[in-house]
N, C-alpha and C positions, 0 to 999 in steps of 0.2 A: 090718223099717224097708224104707221107700219106696226103693229101689236100682232104678237105670236100666241094665241090659246092656249092655258096650259091644262093639265088635266083634272082643275077646276072648272066647269063651264064659263062662270063668271068673273074670272081671274084670267088677264093675259101680262101677257111681258111683250119686253125691249128695248132695244137702244138709242139714246138721245142724248142731245146736247141740252143742257143748263141754258137756258139765252136771258133770264135772269129771276132771282132769287132772292127772298127777304123774309125773315123771322119775326112773326108777328104773335099776337097773343088774341087770344078768344074773349068774349065777352065775358067768361068766367076766368079769366087769367092765367086761362090755361097757353103752351107758349104750341106756334106752326108754323112749316113753311108754306109760303104761296110763291109758287116757280110757275116760270113757262117753258114750256121742255118744247124741244123741236128735233126733226129728221129732214131727210129728203123730202117726204109728203106734206110736211104743212106742222104746226106747232098749235100746243093747247095748254091752257090754264093745269096747273095739277097742284094739289094741297098733300101735303103730308103732316099729317095730326099727332102721329106719335111722335113725336118728338124728344129725343135726349140731348145730351153734351154731344152727344160723339154723331151726329148729324151736322152739327155748325159746320164742319169741314166741309161741308161742298159750297163751289162760289160758281159765277158767272162763266159761261165755256165750258163749263170741268163734263167729259163723253160719262156717261154713264147708265146705269143698266136699273129699269126699274121693273116692277110687278105691283100689281093693282088691278083696279078697277074703272072703267069708265060710265060717268053717272051723267044724268041732266042736270045743270042746276041755275036756273032763273034763262032757258032755253038755249043755253049752250053745252057740248061739252066738259065736262070734268074729267080728267084722270085725280082719282085716290089712291094714293103710294103706298102702301105697305110695307115695302121694301125698296133699299135704294142704296146701291153701291157704285165706286168707280169703276171702269171697264178696264182689265188686263189681259195682259197677253192669251191668257188660257181664254178666251173671249172666242180668240180668230175672226175678232170684224176689223174690217179698215175704216180709218175715220173719215175717208175720202167719201165714204158711201152716206154719211150721214151729215156733211157740210158741202153748202156750195163748193167746187175745186174744179182747178183745170182738169183739160182731157187727157194727160200727161202725168205722171207722176213726175215729183221732185228729182229723183235717182237719174229719169232716163234725162230729163233736161237738163241736169248740173252734167251727165256725161256728155251729151252734144256741145253744151258749150266748153268743156273742159277738153275736148279732141278739137277743137278750134283752136285752145290756145296751144295746145304741144304743138299743133304746126307753123305758129312764130317764129319768123326767118331774126327777130332781134329779140336777145336773151334779156334785153332789160328789161324789156315788157314783158315776155314770158315771163319772169322772176316777181316784177310786182302782182300782176295780173293772179296769180299762181296763190302768191301771199295772203292779200286780199279774200279771195275766194277759201283759202283755209282759215281764215281767220272767222270765218262770216259760213260754213258748210253747215253746221248745221239747222241755223233757223234757215235759210238761204232756201231749204227742202221744203218748207210748207209758207213760208212769207207771201202776205198779198199786196200788192202792187199798189193800193190805197185804202185809206179809210170809207171810202165811198162812192168815187167814180171811176174810170176806169181798170179794168182787172182786181177789181175788189173781193176776191176770192182766194182761197185756199192756195198756194202755188202762182197766187197771179206775179209776181214780181219776175221768179223767173219767166214765166210763158210770157210776159212781155218784152224782156230780152231777149229772149231765144229768137221771137216773132221779128224783133228789127233787127239784129244778126241773120238772119235769114232772107231781109229781105236786103240789106246792105249788102249781101256776097251776092245779089243780082245787081245790085248800082256798080258794082265794082268789075265785073264784068265785062259794062259797058262804057265805064271811064277809068282805064287801067291806070290810067296816072296815081289815083288815088293809093296813099298809102296806109294798105290794106291792114297791117297789122297794130296803125296807130288809129284806123277805125274801128276795128273792132274791138281796142281796150277799152277806149270810150265808152264802147255801146255796153259790153260788160258790167263798168262801175258806173253807168251814168246814173243808177237810182239805186247805190250800192247801200247807201242811208238811210234810205227808208227804213231797215232794219233798226237804227237808232232814234227815226222819227218818228214811228208809230208805233204804238200799246199794241199788242197780237200776243193772244193766247195760244199755250204748244196747240190747242183747235184749228187755229191758222184762222181766225177770225179777231177782227181788228175792232180795239173800242174804242180809241182815243188818239191824240198827238201826246208825244212825250212834251217836258216843258223846253227840253233842246230843241225838239222837234218843230213847236210852236215859235220860239224865239230867232232860230238859225235856220230850220227850213232843210232840206236833202241835200239841195244843191251845195251851200255853205258846207253842211258838215261832211257832203261826200270829200269834197277840196281838203278839208282838214287832214282828215284818214286819210286820205292817198297821201299826202307830203309826210304824214309822222310815218308810213310803213315805208313808204318810196325810200327818208330818209335813214330808216334805222338800216334798211338791205345796200345801201350807197349807190342810188339811182341817180342819175345826172340831174342835175336841175335842169336840164334845157329839156329832158321827157318827161320829168315831172311837171314843169310847167306850162307844155303841151296837154297833157291829160288832165288837168285843174282846169284848165280853159276850157274843156268841152264840156268838165263837168257845170261847171259857174253860169256858163251859156247856154246850156242844151234845151230849156225852154224858150229860146229864141228872142223872145224883147223883153225889156225891162219890165213891163206892163203884166207880163205874165210872171215874174218874178226872175229873168235872169240875170246875173250882176253883170254881166257887158252880151253885144253882140255876138255871135259866131263869127272870129276873126279866121279861120283859114278852111281848107276843104273837107278836111274829114268832121270840123266840126261843124258844119254846115250840112253836112249830111247827116249827120247824129239828131242835130233837133229838128227836121225835119221829117225824117221816118221817125223818129218818138212822138210827134203829132200826128203822122198817117195811120199810127196804130193807135193811139190814144182812139182817135176818132174813129178807126174802124170798130173798134171793139166797143164803142159809145153805139155808133149804128146800128150795127147789127143785133145789139141787145135793145134795144126799142123800137126796131121795126119785125122783128121775129114775134112779138105780142099784138103784134095786128095784122090783118090779113090781106089781101090782094084790093088792091084799089083805094085802101085805108091810108089816112096821116094820121101822124102821131103829134100830140102836142109839141106846143114850143118847147124846142131843146134850150138850156140856158147857157151850157157846155158848147154849143153847137151854134154859138151865135142867135141865141134865139128863134132858130128855122123849126119850121115844123117837116119832118122827115114825111117821104112818101113811100111804099111798098108797093112797086109795080110789080110785083108776081115771079119777076124774072129770074131771081136770084137763087132758089133751090131753098134749102135749108140755111137759114143764119146759125151754123156751127164751124167755131176755127178748131181745126185737126192739124197739131205739126202730127205728123208721121214720123215715129221710129228712127 
């Protein structure tokens, strides 16, 4: 891990995420904290022996600053904590440097999406999408798109949404009969209920599904939320029905969780681009771990296929320029 030496040569300090934490007791009955801490370079077991009631306030996924020493224990490195506290604004550090994150900040991505909404000709759709964004603005800036699969990183939800939106603009240039306001609205809103489906800490790390996430899923939850907000705003039934259909059908087939097959053009485009972006992210993340000429193992998310790195792609880095 990336620790910085202090004036005491044997003592180092640094910033990290608490990935696991448990209060235990020694053989003599003394309490201590057993933790796993991590940064962008890796993770390490940590022990805090001088536990007082004050230190129970630390939780999994907290962003903290630690000071202590690295020792060897049973053949592995272990961090012995002397001091620990939560990160503050005065530390002038970005959590994105310590948690796997998208290449663009949430602020930049949301601004691009809102610029698209501002250009809508439909005042109804502009009002609806703006209201949904405003209701979820703070969490949108850091929410991941999944617990474990595609775009399961800090900011992944906006990154996935913006990727599809940019793909859709290319599609609309070719198929000029597409209603772009409707298409872009469905794209921006299609995964919005993942904010209620997935448990996420302020660090942007997903830990589990919520009760509603398990019982309903983000397609149904999204349609329910859109219907609620739309009716509060006086949006027409016809507009709400079209958007809600796009949300409940965007997984394409019932076996993939869709309540309906896509039944109009904009719903079909959303479904296809959602699948394309998810697969490209999953394929690139697996292939970048292999050298040219090598195959990955079988990928169950991709129909149990092995993937081949032919070496002609360059770096597998998705980058959306500001």
